[in-house]
C-alpha positions as CSV (number, residue, x, y, z in Angstrom):
1,X,12.6,-13.3,-4.4
2,X,15.3,-10.7,-4.9
3,X,18.8,-10.6,-3.4
4,X,17.3,-8.8,-0.3
5,X,18.4,-11.5,2.2
6,X,21.2,-13.1,0.3
7,X,24.4,-11.1,0.5
8,X,25.4,-12.4,3.9
9,X,25.9,-15.9,2.7
10,X,28.9,-14.9,0.7
11,X,30.8,-14.7,4.0
12,X,30.7,-18.5,4.2
13,X,33.9,-18.5,2.2
14,X,35.2,-15.1,3.2
15,X,35.2,-15.9,6.9
16,X,37.5,-18.9,6.4
17,X,40.2,-16.6,5.1
18,X,39.4,-13.7,7.5
19,X,39.1,-15.5,10.8
20,X,41.6,-18.2,10.2
21,X,44.6,-15.9,10.0
22,X,46.5,-14.5,12.9
23,X,46.4,-10.8,13.1
24,X,48.0,-8.2,15.3
25,X,45.5,-7.1,17.9
26,X,45.0,-3.4,18.0
27,X,42.3,-1.8,20.1
28,X,40.2,0.8,18.3
29,X,36.7,2.0,18.5
30,X,34.0,0.1,16.6
31,X,32.7,2.4,13.9
32,X,32.4,6.2,14.6
33,X,31.3,7.1,18.1
34,X,27.6,7.6,18.6
35,X,26.3,11.1,18.3
36,X,26.0,12.8,21.7
37,X,22.6,12.6,23.2
38,X,20.4,15.4,21.9
39,X,19.4,18.2,24.2
40,X,15.9,18.0,25.6
41,X,13.4,19.7,23.3
42,X,12.5,23.3,24.2
43,X,9.5,23.7,26.4
44,X,6.3,24.0,24.5
45,X,2.7,24.7,25.4
46,X,1.3,21.5,24.0
47,X,3.0,18.2,23.1
48,X,3.4,16.6,19.7
49,X,0.1,14.8,19.5
50,X,-2.4,13.1,17.1
51,X,-5.2,13.0,19.7
52,X,-8.6,14.0,18.4
53,X,-9.9,17.3,19.7
54,X,-10.8,17.2,23.3
55,X,-14.4,16.2,24.0
56,X,-15.8,19.2,25.9
57,X,-18.8,17.2,26.7
58,X,-16.8,14.7,28.7
59,X,-18.3,14.2,32.1
60,X,-17.5,12.2,35.2
61,X,-14.9,9.5,35.4
62,X,-12.9,11.5,37.9
63,X,-12.1,8.5,40.0
64,X,-10.9,6.6,36.9
65,X,-8.7,9.5,35.8
66,X,-7.2,9.9,39.3
67,X,-6.5,6.1,39.4
68,X,-4.9,6.3,36.0
69,X,-2.6,9.1,37.0
70,X,-1.6,7.3,40.2
71,X,-0.8,4.0,38.4
72,X,1.0,5.7,35.5
73,X,3.2,7.7,37.9
74,X,4.1,4.6,39.9
75,X,4.2,1.9,37.3
76,X,4.1,3.5,33.8
77,X,1.4,1.3,32.3
78,X,-2.3,1.0,32.6
79,X,-5.0,-0.8,30.7
80,X,-8.6,0.6,30.5
81,X,-10.9,-2.3,30.0
82,X,-14.6,-2.6,29.7
83,X,-16.4,-4.5,32.4
84,X,-18.9,-5.8,30.0
85,X,-16.2,-6.4,27.3
86,X,-18.1,-4.3,24.7
87,X,-17.4,-1.2,22.7
88,X,-18.9,2.1,23.4
89,X,-18.4,2.3,27.1
90,X,-15.8,5.0,26.8
91,X,-12.4,3.3,27.1
92,X,-10.9,5.3,24.4
93,X,-12.6,8.5,25.5
94,X,-11.2,8.1,29.0
95,X,-7.7,7.6,27.6
96,X,-8.0,10.6,25.3
97,X,-9.3,12.8,28.1
98,X,-6.3,11.7,30.2
99,X,-4.0,12.7,27.3
100,X,-5.6,16.2,27.1
101,X,-5.9,16.8,30.8
102,X,-2.3,16.0,31.5
103,X,-0.8,17.1,28.2
104,X,1.6,19.6,29.9
105,X,3.3,16.6,31.5
106,X,4.4,15.1,28.2
107,X,6.5,15.9,25.1
108,X,4.6,13.5,22.9
109,X,1.1,12.1,23.2
110,X,0.2,9.6,20.5
111,X,-2.8,7.4,19.8
112,X,-2.0,4.1,18.1
113,X,-4.9,1.9,16.6
114,X,-3.9,-1.5,17.9
115,X,-6.6,-3.8,16.7
116,X,-4.7,-4.9,13.6
117,X,-1.5,-6.1,15.3
118,X,0.4,-6.3,12.0
119,X,0.2,-2.5,11.6
120,X,1.2,-1.3,15.1
121,X,4.8,-0.8,13.9
122,X,3.6,1.4,11.1
123,X,1.6,3.6,13.5
124,X,4.6,3.8,15.8
125,X,6.6,5.0,12.8
126,X,4.2,7.8,12.3
127,X,4.7,8.9,15.9
128,X,8.5,8.8,15.6
129,X,8.3,10.8,12.4
130,X,6.0,13.5,13.9
131,X,8.4,13.7,16.9
132,X,11.4,14.3,14.6
133,X,13.2,11.1,15.6
134,X,13.3,9.6,12.1
135,X,12.9,10.7,8.5
136,X,9.9,9.9,6.4
137,X,11.8,7.0,4.6
138,X,12.9,5.2,7.8
139,X,12.0,1.6,8.4
140,X,9.5,0.4,11.0
141,X,12.3,-1.2,13.1
142,X,14.1,2.2,13.1
143,X,11.0,4.0,14.2
144,X,10.3,1.5,17.0
145,X,13.8,1.6,18.2
146,X,13.9,5.4,18.1
147,X,10.6,5.6,20.1
148,X,11.8,3.2,22.7
149,X,15.1,5.0,23.0
150,X,13.3,8.4,23.5
151,X,11.1,6.9,26.1
152,X,14.1,5.6,28.0
153,X,15.7,9.1,27.8
154,X,14.7,12.5,28.9
155,X,11.7,12.9,26.6
156,X,8.3,12.4,28.2
157,X,6.1,10.2,26.1
158,X,2.5,9.0,26.5
159,X,1.5,6.2,24.0
160,X,-2.1,5.1,23.9
161,X,-2.6,1.7,22.2
162,X,-6.3,1.7,21.4
163,X,-8.4,-1.5,21.1
164,X,-5.6,-3.9,21.5
165,X,-6.7,-7.4,20.8
166,X,-4.3,-9.6,22.9
167,X,-1.4,-9.1,25.3
168,X,0.8,-11.4,23.3
169,X,0.4,-9.4,20.1
170,X,1.1,-6.1,21.8
171,X,4.0,-6.9,24.2
172,X,6.7,-6.7,21.6
173,X,5.8,-3.1,20.7
174,X,6.0,-1.9,24.3
175,X,9.1,-0.2,25.6
176,X,11.0,-2.2,28.3
177,X,11.0,0.9,30.5
178,X,10.4,4.6,30.4
179,X,7.5,6.8,29.4
180,X,3.8,6.1,30.1
181,X,1.6,3.7,28.2
182,X,-2.2,3.4,28.2
183,X,-3.8,0.4,26.6
184,X,-7.5,0.1,25.8
185,X,-8.9,-3.3,25.2
186,X,-12.0,-5.6,25.5
187,X,-9.7,-8.6,26.0
188,X,-8.6,-10.1,29.3
189,X,-5.2,-11.2,30.5
190,X,-3.4,-7.9,30.8
191,X,-2.5,-8.1,34.4
192,X,1.2,-9.0,33.8
193,X,1.7,-6.1,31.4
194,X,-0.4,-3.2,32.8
195,X,-2.4,-2.2,35.8
196,X,-6.1,-2.4,35.1
197,X,-8.6,0.4,35.3
198,X,-12.1,-0.9,34.7
199,X,-14.5,1.2,32.7
200,X,-18.2,0.5,32.9
201,X,-21.4,2.2,31.9
202,X,-22.0,5.7,33.1
203,X,-23.4,6.2,36.5
204,X,-26.9,7.6,36.0
205,X,-25.7,11.0,37.4
206,X,-23.0,11.1,34.7
207,X,-25.5,10.3,31.9
208,X,-28.0,13.0,33.0
209,X,-25.2,15.5,33.5
210,X,-24.0,15.0,30.0
211,X,-27.5,15.2,28.5
212,X,-28.5,18.3,30.4
213,X,-25.2,20.0,29.6
214,X,-25.7,19.4,25.9
215,X,-29.5,19.8,25.5
216,X,-31.0,23.2,26.4
217,X,-33.7,23.3,29.1
218,X,-33.8,19.5,29.5
219,X,-35.4,18.6,32.8
220,X,-33.8,16.2,35.3
221,X,-36.7,13.7,35.0
222,X,-36.6,13.8,31.2
223,X,-32.8,13.3,31.2
224,X,-33.4,10.3,33.5
225,X,-35.9,8.8,31.1
226,X,-33.5,9.2,28.2
227,X,-30.6,7.7,30.1
228,X,-32.7,4.7,31.1
229,X,-33.7,4.0,27.5
230,X,-30.1,4.5,26.3
231,X,-28.8,2.1,28.9
232,X,-26.3,4.6,30.3
233,X,-23.9,3.5,27.5
234,X,-21.6,6.5,27.0
235,X,-21.4,6.4,23.2
236,X,-25.2,6.1,23.0
237,X,-25.8,9.0,25.5
238,X,-23.4,11.2,23.6
239,X,-25.0,10.4,20.2
240,X,-28.5,11.1,21.5
241,X,-27.3,14.4,23.0
242,X,-25.8,15.5,19.7
243,X,-28.9,14.6,17.7
244,X,-31.3,16.3,20.1
245,X,-29.1,19.4,20.5
246,X,-28.8,19.8,16.7
247,X,-32.5,19.2,15.9
248,X,-34.3,20.6,19.0
249,X,-36.4,17.4,19.0
250,X,-38.6,17.0,22.1
251,X,-37.8,14.2,24.5
252,X,-41.1,12.3,23.9
253,X,-40.6,12.4,20.1
254,X,-37.1,11.1,20.4
255,X,-38.2,8.3,22.7
256,X,-41.0,7.4,20.3
257,X,-38.6,7.3,17.3
258,X,-36.1,5.4,19.4
259,X,-38.6,2.6,19.5
260,X,-39.6,2.7,15.8
261,X,-36.1,3.2,14.4
262,X,-34.3,0.6,16.4
263,X,-31.9,-1.5,14.3
264,X,-31.8,-5.2,14.6
265,X,-28.9,-6.6,16.5
266,X,-25.9,-7.0,14.2
267,X,-25.7,-10.5,13.0
268,X,-21.9,-10.7,13.0
269,X,-19.9,-12.4,15.7
270,X,-19.8,-9.3,17.8
271,X,-23.5,-8.4,17.5
272,X,-24.3,-9.3,21.1
273,X,-21.9,-6.6,22.3
274,X,-23.8,-3.8,20.4
275,X,-26.7,-2.2,22.2
276,X,-30.0,-1.6,20.4
277,X,-30.3,2.0,21.8
278,X,-26.9,2.8,20.3
279,X,-27.9,1.5,16.9
280,X,-31.1,3.4,17.0
281,X,-29.4,6.7,17.8
282,X,-26.8,6.2,15.1
283,X,-29.6,5.4,12.6
284,X,-31.4,8.6,13.5
285,X,-28.2,10.6,13.0
286,X,-27.6,8.9,9.7
287,X,-31.1,9.6,8.5
288,X,-30.8,13.3,9.4
289,X,-27.4,13.5,7.6
290,X,-29.0,11.9,4.5
291,X,-31.8,14.5,4.6
292,X,-29.2,17.2,5.0
293,X,-26.9,16.1,2.2
294,X,-27.0,13.1,-0.1
295,X,-23.3,13.6,-0.9
296,X,-22.4,13.6,2.8
297,X,-24.4,10.4,3.3
298,X,-22.5,8.8,0.3
299,X,-19.2,9.7,1.9
300,X,-20.3,8.4,5.3
301,X,-21.3,5.0,3.8
302,X,-18.0,4.7,2.0
303,X,-16.1,5.4,5.2
304,X,-18.2,2.6,6.8
305,X,-16.7,0.0,4.5
306,X,-13.1,1.1,5.0
307,X,-11.0,0.6,8.1
308,X,-11.7,2.1,11.5
309,X,-8.4,4.0,11.4
310,X,-8.2,7.6,10.0
311,X,-9.1,7.8,6.4
312,X,-7.1,10.5,4.6
313,X,-9.4,13.0,2.7
314,X,-7.0,12.7,-0.2
315,X,-8.3,9.2,-0.8
316,X,-11.5,10.8,-2.1
317,X,-10.3,14.0,-3.6
318,X,-7.5,12.5,-5.7
319,X,-9.8,9.9,-7.2
320,X,-13.0,11.9,-7.5
321,X,-13.8,10.5,-10.9
322,X,-14.3,7.0,-9.4
323,X,-17.1,8.3,-7.1
324,X,-20.8,8.4,-7.8
325,X,-22.7,11.7,-8.2
326,X,-23.3,14.0,-6.3
327,X,-20.3,13.0,-4.2
328,X,-18.1,13.1,-7.3
329,X,-18.8,16.8,-7.9
330,X,-18.3,17.7,-4.3
331,X,-15.0,15.8,-4.1
332,X,-13.8,17.9,-7.0
333,X,-14.2,21.1,-5.0
334,X,-12.1,21.3,-1.9
335,X,-14.2,23.7,0.0
336,X,-17.4,21.8,-0.8
337,X,-15.8,18.5,0.1
338,X,-14.6,19.7,3.5
339,X,-18.2,20.9,4.3
340,X,-19.3,17.3,3.8
341,X,-16.6,16.1,6.2
342,X,-17.7,18.8,8.7
343,X,-21.4,17.7,8.4
344,X,-20.5,14.1,9.2
345,X,-18.6,15.3,12.3
346,X,-21.4,17.6,13.3
347,X,-23.9,14.8,13.3
348,X,-21.8,12.9,15.8
349,X,-20.9,10.1,13.3
350,X,-17.2,10.6,12.9
351,X,-14.1,12.2,14.3
352,X,-12.6,14.6,11.8
353,X,-9.3,16.4,11.8
354,X,-6.0,16.8,10.1
355,X,-5.6,13.0,9.8
356,X,-8.9,12.7,7.9
357,X,-12.2,11.1,8.8
358,X,-12.4,8.3,11.4
359,X,-15.6,6.3,12.3
360,X,-15.8,4.3,15.4
361,X,-16.1,0.6,14.6
362,X,-19.4,0.4,16.3
363,X,-20.8,3.2,14.1
364,X,-19.4,1.5,11.0
365,X,-21.1,-1.8,12.0
366,X,-24.4,-0.1,12.6
367,X,-24.2,1.7,9.3
368,X,-23.4,-1.4,7.4
369,X,-26.2,-3.2,9.1
370,X,-28.7,-0.6,7.7
371,X,-27.5,-1.0,4.1
372,X,-29.6,-2.9,1.6
373,X,-28.2,-5.6,-0.7
374,X,-27.5,-3.2,-3.5
375,X,-25.4,-0.9,-1.3
376,X,-23.5,-3.8,0.1
377,X,-22.5,-4.8,-3.4
378,X,-21.8,-1.3,-4.8
379,X,-20.0,0.4,-1.8
380,X,-17.1,-2.2,-1.5
381,X,-16.6,-1.9,-5.2
382,X,-16.4,1.9,-4.9
383,X,-13.9,1.6,-2.0
384,X,-11.8,-0.8,-4.0
385,X,-11.6,1.6,-6.9
386,X,-10.5,4.4,-4.6
387,X,-7.8,2.3,-3.0
388,X,-6.5,1.1,-6.4
389,X,-6.2,4.7,-7.5
390,X,-4.5,5.9,-4.4
391,X,-2.0,3.0,-3.8
392,X,1.6,3.4,-4.9
393,X,2.7,0.9,-7.5
394,X,6.2,0.6,-5.9
395,X,6.6,-1.1,-2.6
396,X,10.4,-1.0,-2.7
397,X,10.9,2.8,-2.5
398,X,11.1,4.3,0.9
399,X,9.4,7.4,-0.5
400,X,6.2,5.4,-0.9
401,X,6.3,3.8,2.5
402,X,4.3,6.5,4.4
403,X,1.5,6.2,1.9
404,X,1.4,2.5,2.3
405,X,1.4,2.9,6.0
406,X,-1.7,5.1,5.9
407,X,-3.6,3.0,3.4
408,X,-2.7,-0.5,4.7
409,X,-5.6,-0.8,7.3
410,X,-8.1,0.2,4.6
411,X,-6.7,-2.3,2.1
412,X,-7.0,-5.0,4.7
413,X,-10.6,-3.8,5.5
414,X,-11.5,-4.1,1.8
415,X,-10.2,-7.7,1.9
416,X,-8.5,-8.3,-1.4
417,X,-9.0,-12.0,-0.8
418,X,-12.7,-11.7,-1.5
419,X,-12.8,-8.8,-3.9
420,X,-14.0,-9.0,-7.5
421,X,-11.6,-6.2,-8.4
422,X,-8.5,-7.6,-10.2
423,X,-6.5,-4.5,-9.5
424,X,-7.3,-4.7,-5.8
425,X,-6.0,-8.2,-5.8
426,X,-2.7,-6.9,-7.2
427,X,-2.7,-4.2,-4.5
428,X,-3.1,-7.0,-1.9
429,X,0.0,-8.9,-3.0
430,X,1.9,-5.6,-3.3
431,X,1.0,-4.9,0.3
432,X,2.6,-8.2,1.3
433,X,5.7,-7.0,-0.5
434,X,5.7,-3.7,1.3
435,X,5.5,-5.5,4.6
436,X,8.4,-7.7,3.6
437,X,10.5,-4.7,2.6
438,X,9.8,-3.2,6.1
439,X,10.9,-6.5,7.6
440,X,7.4,-7.0,9.1
441,X,7.7,-10.6,8.0
442,X,5.2,-12.3,10.3
443,X,2.5,-9.9,9.2
444,X,3.4,-10.4,5.5
445,X,3.2,-14.2,6.0
446,X,-0.2,-14.0,7.6
447,X,-1.7,-11.8,4.8
448,X,-0.1,-13.8,2.0
449,X,-1.4,-17.0,3.5
450,X,-4.9,-15.5,3.7
451,X,-4.7,-14.4,0.0
452,X,-3.3,-17.6,-1.4
453,X,-5.8,-19.8,0.5
454,X,-8.8,-17.8,-0.7
455,X,-7.7,-17.4,-4.3
456,X,-6.7,-21.0,-4.6
457,X,-10.2,-22.0,-3.6
458,X,-11.9,-19.4,-5.8
459,X,-9.7,-19.4,-8.9
460,X,-7.6,-22.5,-8.8
461,X,-3.8,-23.0,-8.5
462,X,-2.9,-21.6,-11.9
463,X,-4.6,-18.3,-11.6
464,X,-2.2,-15.3,-12.0
465,X,-3.2,-13.8,-8.6
466,X,-3.1,-17.2,-6.9
467,X,0.5,-17.7,-8.2
468,X,1.5,-14.2,-7.1
469,X,0.1,-14.7,-3.6
470,X,1.9,-18.1,-3.4
471,X,5.1,-16.4,-4.5
472,X,4.9,-13.8,-1.7
473,X,4.0,-16.5,0.8
474,X,7.2,-18.4,-0.2
475,X,9.2,-15.2,0.1
476,X,7.9,-14.6,3.6
477,X,8.8,-18.2,4.7
478,X,12.2,-17.9,3.1
479,X,12.8,-14.6,4.9
480,X,11.8,-16.3,8.2
481,X,14.6,-18.9,7.6
482,X,12.2,-21.7,6.6
483,X,14.3,-22.5,3.6
484,X,13.4,-26.1,3.2
485,X,9.7,-25.4,3.5
486,X,9.8,-22.6,0.9
487,X,11.9,-24.5,-1.7
488,X,9.2,-26.9,-3.0
489,X,6.7,-24.1,-3.2
490,X,9.1,-22.0,-5.2
491,X,9.9,-24.9,-7.5
492,X,6.2,-25.7,-8.1
493,X,5.4,-22.1,-8.9
494,X,8.3,-22.0,-11.5
495,X,7.0,-25.2,-13.1
496,X,3.5,-23.8,-13.4
497,X,4.6,-20.5,-14.8
498,X,6.8,-22.1,-17.4
499,X,3.9,-24.2,-18.5
500,X,1.3,-21.4,-18.5
501,X,3.4,-18.4,-19.6
502,X,6.5,-19.7,-21.3
503,X,10.2,-19.3,-20.4
504,X,10.4,-15.6,-21.4
505,X,7.5,-14.1,-19.5
506,X,8.6,-11.6,-16.7
507,X,6.7,-13.6,-14.1
508,X,8.4,-16.8,-15.1
509,X,11.8,-15.1,-14.9
510,X,10.9,-13.9,-11.4
511,X,10.2,-17.4,-10.4
512,X,13.4,-18.6,-12.0
513,X,15.3,-16.0,-9.9
514,X,13.5,-17.2,-6.8
515,X,14.4,-20.8,-7.5
516,X,18.1,-19.8,-8.0
517,X,18.1,-18.0,-4.6
518,X,16.5,-21.1,-3.0
519,X,19.1,-23.4,-4.6
520,X,21.9,-21.1,-3.3
521,X,20.4,-21.1,0.2
522,X,20.5,-24.9,0.1
523,X,24.2,-24.8,-0.9
524,X,23.8,-25.9,-4.6
525,X,25.9,-23.0,-5.9
526,X,26.6,-24.4,-9.3
527,X,23.0,-25.0,-10.2
528,X,22.1,-21.6,-8.8
529,X,24.9,-20.0,-10.9
530,X,23.7,-21.6,-14.1
531,X,20.1,-20.6,-13.6
532,X,21.1,-17.1,-12.6
533,X,23.2,-16.8,-15.7
534,X,20.4,-17.9,-17.9
535,X,17.8,-15.6,-16.2
536,X,20.2,-12.6,-16.5
537,X,20.7,-13.3,-20.2
538,X,17.0,-13.5,-20.9
539,X,16.2,-10.4,-18.8
540,X,18.9,-8.3,-20.6
541,X,17.3,-9.2,-23.9
542,X,13.7,-8.8,-22.8
543,X,14.0,-5.8,-20.3
544,X,17.4,-4.1,-20.9
545,X,20.5,-3.8,-18.9
546,X,19.2,-1.2,-16.5
547,X,15.8,-2.7,-15.6
548,X,15.5,-3.4,-11.9
549,X,14.7,-7.1,-12.5
550,X,17.9,-7.4,-14.6
551,X,20.0,-5.8,-11.9
552,X,18.5,-8.2,-9.3
553,X,19.7,-11.1,-11.5
554,X,23.1,-9.6,-11.9
555,X,23.7,-9.3,-8.1
556,X,22.4,-12.8,-7.5
557,X,24.8,-14.2,-10.2
558,X,27.6,-12.3,-8.6
559,X,26.8,-13.9,-5.2
560,X,27.0,-17.4,-6.7
561,X,30.2,-16.6,-8.6
562,X,31.8,-15.7,-5.2
563,X,30.4,-18.8,-3.6
564,X,32.1,-20.8,-6.3
565,X,35.5,-19.0,-5.8
566,X,35.4,-16.6,-8.7
567,X,35.8,-13.5,-6.5
568,X,37.2,-11.2,-9.2
569,X,34.3,-11.9,-11.6
570,X,31.8,-11.3,-8.7
571,X,33.5,-8.0,-7.8
572,X,33.4,-6.8,-11.4
573,X,29.7,-7.7,-11.8
574,X,28.8,-6.1,-8.4
575,X,30.7,-2.9,-9.3
576,X,28.8,-2.6,-12.5
577,X,25.4,-3.2,-10.7
578,X,26.2,-0.7,-8.0
579,X,27.1,2.0,-10.5
580,X,23.8,1.4,-12.4
581,X,21.7,1.4,-9.2
582,X,23.3,4.6,-7.9
583,X,22.6,6.3,-11.2
584,X,19.0,5.0,-11.4
585,X,17.9,4.9,-7.8
586,X,20.2,7.1,-5.8
587,X,22.8,6.3,-3.1
588,X,20.2,5.5,-0.3
589,X,17.8,3.2,-2.0
590,X,17.6,-0.2,-0.4
591,X,18.6,-1.9,-3.7
592,X,21.7,0.3,-4.0
593,X,22.7,-0.5,-0.5
594,X,22.4,-4.2,-1.2
595,X,24.8,-3.8,-4.1
596,X,27.2,-1.9,-1.9
597,X,27.0,-4.5,0.8
598,X,27.6,-7.3,-1.7
599,X,30.6,-5.5,-3.2
600,X,32.1,-4.9,0.3
601,X,32.1,-8.7,0.9
602,X,33.8,-9.2,-2.5
603,X,36.5,-6.7,-1.7
604,X,37.1,-8.5,1.6
605,X,37.4,-11.9,0.0
606,X,40.0,-10.4,-2.5
607,X,42.1,-9.1,0.4
608,X,41.1,-5.4,0.0
609,X,40.2,-5.3,3.6
610,X,40.6,-1.5,4.1
611,X,38.3,-0.7,1.2
612,X,35.9,-3.4,2.4
613,X,35.8,-1.9,5.9
614,X,35.1,1.6,4.6
615,X,32.4,0.5,2.3
616,X,30.8,-1.7,5.0
617,X,30.9,1.3,7.4
618,X,29.3,3.7,4.9
619,X,26.6,1.1,4.0
620,X,25.9,0.4,7.7
621,X,25.4,4.0,8.5
622,X,23.0,4.5,5.6
623,X,21.1,1.3,6.4
624,X,20.7,2.4,10.1
625,X,19.3,5.7,8.9
626,X,17.0,4.2,6.3
627,X,16.0,0.8,7.8
628,X,16.9,0.9,11.4
629,X,19.4,-1.1,13.5
630,X,17.4,-4.3,13.6
631,X,16.5,-4.7,9.9
632,X,18.0,-7.9,8.4
633,X,20.0,-5.8,5.8
634,X,21.4,-3.7,8.6
635,X,22.4,-6.8,10.5
636,X,24.3,-8.0,7.4
637,X,26.3,-4.7,7.3
638,X,27.1,-4.9,11.0
639,X,28.4,-8.4,10.5
640,X,30.4,-7.4,7.4
641,X,32.0,-4.5,9.3
642,X,32.8,-6.7,12.2
643,X,34.7,-9.2,10.0
644,X,36.5,-6.3,8.2
645,X,37.5,-4.6,11.5
646,X,38.9,-7.9,12.6
647,X,41.0,-8.3,9.5
648,X,42.4,-4.8,9.8
649,X,43.6,-5.5,13.4
650,X,40.8,-3.8,15.3
651,X,39.9,-6.9,17.3
652,X,38.1,-5.1,20.2
653,X,35.8,-3.2,17.9
654,X,35.2,-6.3,15.8
655,X,34.2,-8.3,18.8
656,X,31.9,-5.5,20.1
657,X,30.2,-5.4,16.7
658,X,29.9,-9.1,16.4
659,X,28.4,-9.4,19.9
660,X,25.9,-6.7,19.0
661,X,24.8,-8.3,15.7
662,X,24.4,-11.8,17.4
663,X,22.3,-10.3,20.2
664,X,20.1,-8.4,17.7
665,X,19.7,-11.4,15.4
666,X,18.6,-13.7,18.3
667,X,16.1,-11.1,19.3
668,X,14.7,-10.2,15.9
669,X,15.1,-13.4,13.8
670,X,15.3,-16.1,16.5
671,X,18.1,-18.4,17.6
672,X,17.5,-20.9,14.8
673,X,17.4,-18.6,11.8
674,X,20.2,-19.3,9.3
675,X,21.5,-15.7,9.7
676,X,21.6,-16.0,13.5
677,X,23.5,-19.4,13.2
678,X,26.0,-17.9,10.8
679,X,26.6,-14.8,13.0
680,X,27.0,-17.1,16.0
681,X,29.5,-19.3,14.2
682,X,31.6,-16.3,13.2
683,X,31.5,-14.9,16.7
684,X,32.8,-18.2,18.1
685,X,35.6,-18.3,15.4
686,X,36.6,-14.7,16.2
687,X,36.8,-15.4,19.9
688,X,38.9,-18.5,19.3
689,X,41.2,-16.6,16.9
690,X,41.7,-14.0,19.6
691,X,42.8,-16.8,22.0
692,X,39.6,-16.9,24.0
693,X,37.3,-19.7,24.9
694,X,33.6,-20.1,24.3
695,X,31.4,-21.7,26.9
696,X,29.8,-24.9,25.7
697,X,26.1,-24.6,25.0
698,X,23.4,-27.2,25.0
699,X,22.3,-28.1,21.5
700,X,18.6,-28.2,20.9
701,X,17.3,-30.7,18.5
702,X,16.5,-29.1,15.1
703,X,12.9,-29.2,14.1
704,X,11.3,-29.0,10.7
705,X,14.4,-29.6,8.7
706,X,13.9,-31.8,5.6
707,X,16.6,-34.2,4.7
């Protein structure tokens, strides 16, 4: 646990000197005025969009499209849901067709895979980046806020949340107002969030129209026989049309093979929702692809064991040496490799485009079902090797965040909890760290809990990966404000690492730092200071003065020195740490900004309130740009600037800022989070110092607090 969430606690002492003094009240503006609203973007022929290419074989659904237009125009939100609650009925195709058909009505049209709720924020960030609302290093919270702000303003947005699992998981990502939102889902219970548009199987006329449009000289009665055997399931009908059109196979031959090549129903929990005709048509297409190109079939099978989101082609081309032949040779030749991608798309097995290769989850399941035991052993191992090669080693740098966002769904699909690849297990814990750095704390906790539970059972409590997963799990609980719950986990991990690795091992020193942070959060400043001092000394000898771990220890020690009243020593140590981080990481790196924020609190405590105000303001502006308004680090800077403004006599701006940070903290962190409680206490003290009164509030009993 680094100093990421710790600088704010230094204000426990500082606020006693800041808010307890009488000051002359002078009204100024809080911070610089916001930039004027941007002009509407110039008119363009097509919107910013990540939609797959329009399906020119789309047929029917005119009533549904008209209903969607009516409901979006009047209410702004619709949900397309399958009557049979199964995939393949065309929910997504209907939404995509709407996006293309009404593209001229929008500035931005963006499709967001919503099945993995913990990654929705990441996909919203990609939309905000493409629309020019944020930079590539911006945090998820900044992206979501920018998107919602744009939808409330003049820009015309259409967001499509595809395959959403549950209303509760999606609601937080929806704009309160503005723009249009389409949700596709098999789940029920959307009535309070969006107006429903039910999507069922094709009408028989729609099936036969599609088949006859795509297959030359197909008679009406033969089209009817095909549609009947395919069950009028849109995805199955489209797949059959593609196969027969490409091969010229007669209807009777196709119907005969449809019976002999039918896959068994998938034996997973969702198997009853997959239709046998669909599986048969996919198997036929996969067989034909294999006959066409062994390398293309290898690529298709690898895609089947990754996530259902777009797979960047760079995942294969940058790690070609990890692939089996002949795919290895093809991946080393860009032209040849893209011919493989095209072949997969041409066989109706994947969507291909600038974002890479994307297989429908039904097609993935059918392909996995047809694999033998040897393939089911080898393919996940090959996918793991690809992901290990492609994944950044650093989760702290904003420069690496776009890559993490792209690969995250595929890492989750590879399931590091069950892998035999040690390096992929490390990638799994680093993914947790990435989610923590983006302040996606609930998602980080869920993944860390999954990893630690599985690895504890498989490898025992002393395994290096088990301990790493437990460490990140404790970090997530601490970040959520569950200080007392995290503390014994951190202490036990430190004890185990000392016993297993010794006092000088880097992992032991990380746990020692975590324990010091936990002691500080519990108010045992002296013990935290002593442990930080010892850890810093060991790290300087072992790693050097400029190592990032050493600088983490230096800032944590400075915090505890300030907590114990040694403000001058804390300032000197933070100044040195800030200088080193600026030189090593740059002015805008989150670690550098943590040092700047900590130093600003030091300056304030020493009475240098003007310098503190200016440094808080600069740090706040940078954090807003890099992390967004709602990131916990940004909340710290907003709070710091509020107290500094108050001390310099700008009471109106100070109160405005304090009200803003309290409101955001309640929304983002919850009313019982330690940060929220601290901000609220300072707000009350500020109002009273200004001669105001604070309405009494009912106190709720505190839960989960250990004595």
